[in-house]
DRENFINU-815285 format. One line per 4 residues: number of its first residue (from 1); their letters; for each residue x, y, z of C-alpha. Coordinates in steps of 0.1 Angstrom, whole numbers, plus 5000, padded with zeros to 4 digits. Last residue first. Layout:
NUM = a = X:Y:Z | ...
//
This chain:
547 = arae = 8668:6998:5683 | 8696:7007:5706 | 8686:7029:5735 | 8699:7064:5733
543 = vrqv = 8709:7068:5769 | 8717:7103:5780 | 8754:7104:5788 | 8760:7129:5815
539 = haag = 8771:7163:5803 | 8806:7177:5801 | 8834:7167:5823 | 8857:7189:5844
535 = gdte = 8886:7212:5836 | 8906:7185:5819 | 8930:7174:5847 | 8906:7159:5872
531 = eala = 8923:7143:5901 | 8916:7106:5902 | 8883:7091:5916 | 8887:7067:5944
527 = lrsa = 8851:7055:5938 | 8836:7059:5972 | 8828:7096:5972 | 8814:7093:5937
523 = lahv = 8789:7067:5948 | 8777:7088:5977 | 8775:7118:5954 | 8752:7099:5931
519 = lrpl = 8730:7087:5960 | 8726:7124:5972 | 8716:7134:5937 | 8689:7107:5937
515 = dtla = 8671:7119:5968 | 8645:7138:5948 | 8636:7105:5932 | 8622:7091:5964
511 = gvag = 8629:7056:5978 | 8665:7057:5969 | 8688:7029:5958 | 8723:7015:5963
507 = fvyy = 8754:7001:5946 | 8734:6973:5929 | 8755:6946:5913 | 8754:6942:5875
503 = dprv = 8792:6942:5869 | 8791:6977:5855 | 8775:6989:5888 | 8737:6996:5892
499 = imaa = 8724:7028:5907 | 8688:7026:5918 | 8656:7046:5915 | 8622:7046:5931
495 = aghe = 8633:7017:5952 | 8611:7001:5978 | 8630:6968:5977 | 8602:6946:5964
491 = amfa = 8590:6975:5942 | 8624:6977:5925 | 8625:6940:5917 | 8588:6938:5906
487 = rykg = 8590:6970:5884 | 8622:6958:5868 | 8610:6923:5862 | 8578:6933:5844
483 = sadl = 8591:6915:5813 | 8582:6942:5788 | 8595:6970:5811 | 8588:6998:5785
479 = lvrg = 8617:7021:5782 | 8619:7057:5795 | 8647:7075:5776 | 8653:7062:5741
475 = avaq = 8616:7063:5731 | 8595:7077:5760 | 8573:7053:5778 | 8548:7069:5803
471 = sedc = 8516:7060:5784 | 8529:7025:5780 | 8528:7020:5818 | 8551:6991:5828
467 = tvgv = 8580:7016:5832 | 8618:7018:5830 | 8638:7050:5831 | 8674:7054:5819
463 = tqag = 8706:7072:5829 | 8740:7059:5817 | 8773:7065:5835 | 8806:7074:5817
459 = iral = 8824:7079:5850 | 8829:7116:5845 | 8794:7120:5831 | 8780:7107:5863
455 = lars = 8799:7132:5883 | 8789:7161:5861 | 8753:7151:5862 | 8755:7150:5900
451 = sadl = 8770:7185:5901 | 8744:7199:5878 | 8714:7185:5896 | 8697:7153:5887
447 = yrep = 8660:7147:5891 | 8650:7152:5854 | 8679:7129:5845 | 8661:7100:5862
443 = dadl = 8635:7098:5834 | 8604:7084:5853 | 8582:7054:5858 | 8610:7036:5878
439 = aivh = 8644:7051:5877 | 8677:7034:5866 | 8710:7051:5870 | 8735:7028:5852
435 = fgnp = 8772:7024:5857 | 8787:7008:5826 | 8776:6986:5798 | 8758:7002:5768
431 = iadd = 8720:7000:5770 | 8698:6982:5744 | 8716:6949:5742 | 8718:6947:5780
427 = yrmv = 8681:6953:5783 | 8674:6924:5761 | 8651:6933:5732 | 8616:6942:5722
423 = egdn = 8611:6968:5694 | 8582:6992:5694 | 8601:7024:5702 | 8620:7006:5730
419 = eiqg = 8606:6975:5746 | 8625:6959:5775 | 8633:6922:5782 | 8649:6914:5815
415 = hvsl = 8678:6918:5839 | 8676:6923:5877 | 8704:6934:5898 | 8727:6912:5918
411 = lggi = 8725:6924:5954 | 8753:6944:5969 | 8732:6973:5982 | 8695:6962:5982
407 = ggsa = 8692:6959:6020 | 8685:6928:6041 | 8713:6932:6066 | 8740:6914:6046
403 = snqa = 8726:6931:6015 | 8741:6964:6028 | 8717:6994:6025 | 8733:7017:6051
399 = teil = 8768:7011:6036 | 8758:7019:6000 | 8780:6995:5980 | 8815:6997:5967
395 = gdtl = 8833:6973:5991 | 8816:6950:6015 | 8786:6926:6017 | 8783:6916:5980
391 = gpfp = 8755:6891:5972 | 8751:6856:5984 | 8729:6831:5966 | 8698:6826:5988
387 = plpp = 8702:6803:6018 | 8695:6766:6013 | 8663:6754:6029 | 8661:6746:6066
383 = vsgs = 8665:6710:6077 | 8635:6698:6098 | 8615:6688:6068 | 8609:6653:6080
379 = lyaq = 8625:6639:6049 | 8657:6660:6054 | 8662:6651:6091 | 8653:6614:6086
375 = drra = 8677:6611:6056 | 8706:6626:6076 | 8700:6602:6105 | 8699:6573:6081
371 = aeea = 8731:6585:6063 | 8749:6587:6097 | 8739:6551:6104 | 8750:6540:6069
367 = nstc = 8785:6556:6071 | 8797:6567:6036 | 8784:6603:6038 | 8797:6625:6010
363 = vvkg = 8763:6636:5997 | 8751:6658:6026 | 8786:6668:6036 | 8791:6681:6001
359 = mais = 8760:6703:6004 | 8775:6720:6034 | 8809:6723:6018 | 8793:6739:5987
355 = adiv = 8774:6763:6009 | 8806:6772:6028 | 8824:6776:5995 | 8797:6800:5982
351 = arvq = 8799:6820:6014 | 8837:6822:6011 | 8833:6833:5975 | 8811:6862:5985
347 = prre = 8834:6871:6014 | 8865:6870:5991 | 8851:6889:5962 | 8841:6922:5977
343 = ptyg = 8868:6928:6003 | 8895:6914:5978 | 8886:6937:5949 | 8879:6969:5968
339 = dlld = 8916:6979:5970 | 8916:6979:5932 | 8900:7013:5932 | 8932:7025:5949
335 = psai = 8948:7025:5914 | 8932:7059:5910 | 8899:7064:5891 | 8891:7083:5859
331 = gkfi = 8925:7080:5843 | 8911:7058:5815 | 8934:7030:5826 | 8920:7032:5861
327 = ldfr = 8883:7033:5851 | 8887:7003:5828 | 8908:6984:5853 | 8881:6987:5878
323 = wiln = 8854:6978:5853 | 8873:6946:5844 | 8881:6934:5879 | 8846:6924:5891
319 = wvdr = 8839:6906:5858 | 8871:6887:5861 | 8864:6876:5897 | 8829:6867:5886
315 = lgsc = 8845:6845:5859 | 8864:6827:5886 | 8833:6822:5907 | 8814:6807:5878
311 = mgqg = 8843:6783:5871 | 8840:6768:5906 | 8803:6774:5912 | 8786:6741:5903
307 = mfpp = 8770:6738:5937 | 8784:6703:5945 | 8818:6711:5929 | 8838:6713:5962
303 = mqha = 8857:6746:5962 | 8890:6762:5952 | 8899:6799:5955 | 8925:6825:5945
299 = adga = 8946:6806:5919 | 8914:6787:5911 | 8899:6818:5896 | 8916:6852:5899
295 = llvr = 8947:6866:5916 | 8962:6901:5915 | 8996:6917:5911 | 9003:6954:5910
291 = gerw = 9004:6958:5948 | 8995:6925:5963 | 8959:6916:5955 | 8938:6885:5962
287 = keal = 8945:6881:5999 | 8943:6851:6022 | 8937:6827:5993 | 8908:6804:5999
283 = lsrf = 8908:6766:5998 | 8881:6740:6000 | 8891:6708:5984 | 8879:6681:5960
279 = tyla = 8907:6657:5953 | 8903:6645:5917 | 8907:6611:5901 | 8905:6611:5864
275 = yrvl = 8884:6596:5836 | 8882:6605:5799 | 8860:6604:5768 | 8847:6568:5772
271 = taqd = 8825:6560:5743 | 8789:6549:5750 | 8764:6521:5747 | 8786:6491:5739
267 = ptvw = 8809:6499:5769 | 8779:6497:5794 | 8759:6524:5811 | 8740:6530:5844
263 = ksll = 8746:6501:5868 | 8778:6492:5850 | 8794:6527:5855 | 8813:6517:5887
259 = ewvk = 8825:6484:5871 | 8834:6503:5839 | 8857:6527:5858 | 8872:6499:5880
255 = epkq = 8881:6479:5849 | 8899:6510:5835 | 8920:6513:5867 | 8920:6548:5883
251 = meer = 8901:6539:5915 | 8926:6512:5924 | 8955:6536:5923 | 8937:6560:5947
247 = tehp = 8932:6531:5971 | 8898:6519:5983 | 8889:6511:6019 | 8878:6546:6028
243 = lrmf = 8855:6549:5998 | 8864:6570:5967 | 8834:6591:5957 | 8820:6584:5922
239 = ewrr = 8814:6612:5896 | 8795:6605:5865 | 8793:6627:5834 | 8772:6626:5803
235 = ygpg = 8778:6641:5768 | 8756:6649:5737 | 8749:6685:5746 | 8769:6695:5777
231 = gpvm = 8784:6672:5803 | 8750:6662:5816 | 8750:6653:5853 | 8752:6622:5875
227 = ttpr = 8770:6624:5909 | 8775:6593:5931 | 8780:6585:5968 | 8787:6548:5969
223 = apnc = 8774:6525:5997 | 8764:6557:6016 | 8739:6565:5988 | 8735:6602:5984
219 = wqgi = 8727:6598:5947 | 8733:6634:5935 | 8714:6647:5905 | 8711:6660:5870
215 = dpvd = 8691:6642:5843 | 8684:6612:5865 | 8695:6581:5847 | 8679:6555:5824
211 = lkvg = 8701:6561:5794 | 8689:6567:5759 | 8711:6555:5731 | 8702:6567:5697
207 = ehpk = 8737:6579:5688 | 8762:6564:5711 | 8765:6580:5746 | 8796:6602:5750
203 = ldiv = 8815:6598:5782 | 8830:6617:5811 | 8842:6601:5843 | 8853:6619:5875
199 = lwde = 8866:6597:5903 | 8862:6615:5936 | 8887:6620:5965 | 8875:6641:5994
195 = qfgl = 8888:6671:6013 | 8868:6698:6031 | 8885:6717:6059 | 8884:6754:6051
191 = defa = 8921:6756:6043 | 8933:6792:6041 | 8958:6795:6012 | 8990:6815:6015
187 = igma = 9002:6844:5994 | 9040:6845:5990 | 9039:6866:5959 | 9057:6840:5938
183 = krvf = 9034:6813:5952 | 9003:6831:5940 | 9018:6838:5906 | 9030:6803:5901
179 = snag = 8994:6791:5907 | 8991:6754:5917 | 8953:6757:5918 | 8950:6775:5885
175 = dagv = 8970:6800:5865 | 8947:6830:5865 | 8974:6852:5880 | 8968:6888:5869
171 = vyra = 8998:6911:5863 | 8995:6948:5862 | 9013:6978:5846 | 9031:6952:5824
167 = rvtr = 9066:6942:5814 | 9078:6911:5796 | 9109:6890:5799 | 9118:6862:5775
163 = tegs = 9134:6828:5777 | 9144:6802:5752 | 9159:6770:5766 | 9135:6748:5746
159 = svwv = 9120:6733:5777 | 9105:6699:5772 | 9069:6687:5780 | 9067:6650:5771
155 = gnem = 9041:6635:5748 | 9065:6626:5721 | 9080:6661:5723 | 9057:6688:5736
151 = esrk = 9073:6723:5736 | 9085:6747:5762 | 9095:6784:5762 | 9106:6801:5794
147 = ltve = 9090:6831:5810 | 9102:6861:5830 | 9076:6885:5843 | 9084:6921:5851
143 = cydp = 9059:6944:5869 | 9053:6981:5864 | 9058:7016:5879 | 9074:7009:5913
139 = lerl = 9087:6974:5904 | 9071:6941:5911 | 9092:6911:5900 | 9079:6877:5888
135 = qiae = 9100:6848:5877 | 9093:6814:5861 | 9062:6819:5840 | 9058:6791:5815
131 = wgqn = 9054:6798:5778 | 9039:6771:5755 | 9010:6793:5745 | 9013:6831:5739
127 = vsvs = 8981:6850:5731 | 8987:6886:5723 | 8955:6907:5727 | 8953:6942:5712
123 = glsk = 8943:6929:5678 | 8913:6909:5690 | 8905:6878:5669 | 8928:6856:5690
119 = akrd = 8907:6862:5721 | 8874:6853:5703 | 8889:6822:5687 | 8902:6811:5721
115 = llae = 8869:6818:5738 | 8851:6795:5714 | 8877:6768:5718 | 8875:6771:5755
111 = lspq = 8837:6767:5754 | 8839:6736:5733 | 8866:6721:5755 | 8843:6729:5785
107 = nfly = 8812:6710:5774 | 8781:6728:5787 | 8753:6726:5812 | 8731:6757:5820
103 = gvpg = 8716:6772:5851 | 8690:6795:5866 | 8668:6797:5835 | 8664:6828:5814
99 = dsis = 8663:6865:5821 | 8688:6875:5848 | 8666:6872:5879 | 8661:6835:5870
95 = easw = 8632:6816:5856 | 8633:6780:5869 | 8653:6752:5854 | 8679:6752:5882
91 = diev = 8651:6742:5905 | 8670:6729:5935 | 8656:6698:5951 | 8669:6682:5983
87 = ltkw = 8662:6649:6000 | 8642:6631:5972 | 8636:6594:5979 | 8657:6573:5956
83 = danf = 8662:6545:5982 | 8699:6553:5987 | 8689:6590:5993 | 8683:6614:5964
79 = wqyr = 8695:6649:5957 | 8678:6666:5927 | 8689:6695:5905 | 8659:6703:5883
75 = aspq = 8667:6705:5846 | 8695:6727:5833 | 8693:6746:5800 | 8717:6732:5773
71 = siaa = 8750:6746:5761 | 8771:6746:5730 | 8747:6767:5709 | 8739:6790:5738
67 = vegg = 8777:6798:5741 | 8776:6810:5705 | 8746:6832:5710 | 8761:6848:5741
63 = igma = 8794:6854:5725 | 8796:6892:5725 | 8816:6895:5757 | 8785:6911:5774
59 = hfvr = 8765:6881:5763 | 8790:6858:5780 | 8787:6880:5812 | 8749:6875:5811
55 = rieh = 8754:6837:5809 | 8777:6841:5839 | 8748:6856:5859 | 8724:6829:5847
51 = dhfv = 8746:6800:5859 | 8775:6779:5844 | 8779:6742:5846 | 8802:6715:5831
47 = arpl = 8837:6723:5844 | 8864:6698:5834 | 8861:6682:5800 | 8892:6672:5780
43 = pyls = 8912:6689:5753 | 8933:6713:5774 | 8941:6741:5749 | 8976:6739:5733
39 = pwre = 9012:6747:5740 | 9008:6743:5778 | 9025:6770:5800 | 9000:6797:5791
35 = fvav = 9008:6833:5787 | 8984:6862:5780 | 8996:6896:5767 | 8971:6924:5769
31 = dygr = 8971:6959:5754 | 8938:6976:5762 | 8912:6984:5735 | 8881:6978:5755
27 = egll = 8875:6945:5736 | 8910:6935:5746 | 8903:6939:5783 | 8871:6918:5781
23 = isls = 8888:6892:5759 | 8919:6889:5780 | 8898:6885:5812 | 8877:6859:5795
19 = qgvp = 8907:6838:5783 | 8924:6840:5817 | 8892:6827:5834 | 8883:6801:5808
15 = gygi = 8918:6786:5809 | 8947:6806:5796 | 8970:6813:5826 | 8992:6842:5834
11 = vvvd = 8976:6874:5823 | 8998:6904:5815 | 8979:6937:5818 | 8984:6972:5803
7 = fitq = 9015:6960:5784 | 9048:6978:5788 | 9067:6972:5756 | 9105:6969:5762
3 = drm = 9104:6931:5757 | 9135:6915:5771 | 9150:6885:5753
//
């Protein structure tokens, strides 16, 4: 069967990355077909952590409150040696730049069920489970994907013999580590050298049971490196590294599972949810776009789990793509805008993988002498702290302000509470998503000339002022910075005004408001804008903050 409809995007893979991409496209009214080889959602836990940036994305998807209901704020992330002395401590409970704690723990089946309901509620999203992609062709004007139908019979996945072919302007492979899409495009992985086997165990403590275990931590014990984390409300996870003398088969026996858990929990205290042996690896696709085909999530990158950034990185891929697709489908930008996807995402993910590997080497030490040297280095304070979370260092950022050299361009922008006309709310709930021109203590529109207003109008940008001075607040135009975060962030970087991208990263800033038109033109020159066909745009969107 050949479907003559040409979708805007076909998504291959229906995990959290494919689900989120489908939702974000569908909410913008684009025609999306998503295909997943398995007939139902994966029922067992995998990812357990998302950070403040991803929580903000969930809010943008309209599910922030629902995600909060299935999550719990993180405690301090602690790394102990064999004697329970603290080697490293990362305060994931601290206030983040995004308004709220740095991290959250959740149960992935609960999250996938929530995303599934959201995706299937959108009329422009077609969810097709039980369809495996078997052929991919890129043609000049669209792609063709051929899929075969399969069903589960007595626990076995069996092809029904039915096939169909669909067309789309773009195809995104969000189909995991063994990505069909990546292989079909002949894209190779770069192996960054980390590989260790770990047994991952999820369980649900019985009601009233309180376990004597660190809330979230790594026990860097060379006799048995061990991870202990919440698995979302009501769940716990342990991860045990396979030692050199142990076989993979041995690690997956039920008696071995309870033997490893015996120090912490017994069968009469908890129900075993699942256990599986995983090989933690560090892989990075050499490129993430080939013409009309793109990769996202584990199809593009895999990393050790020690920084909790696997799923987060996949959702950043989606968030980076969505505004590009939006401008292209609206005819505002040319397809060349997608050229910035790999240069922006790959270096950031590479930095995250490098940090994950570095932390993995701290915990994955099974040699007692090496562990003793490691402990001495950390306990003496001779090991430098972890670097800050990486921003963007290439792509659509003001070149002279690159975050790689200490500038504001490419940094994740601040988010906090604002007050508008007496009502306090999240900034994102007050201002529609898109490009934002944010000025401190002023209405930025006063400093825009006609051409910069026209450019901002063309890309649907918003202009807004923020202030901590109540006397300067103007309802709907200059909002009161109730959290003080905007003033602090902009003062730290010497910014009188800044342009923030739809994915919340800073394009660039100016130290004087009179320089704002120049910054607007710099943005426009980098956006791969399409040729105008309507005689030009009207006026820039003046923010009417939602009350």
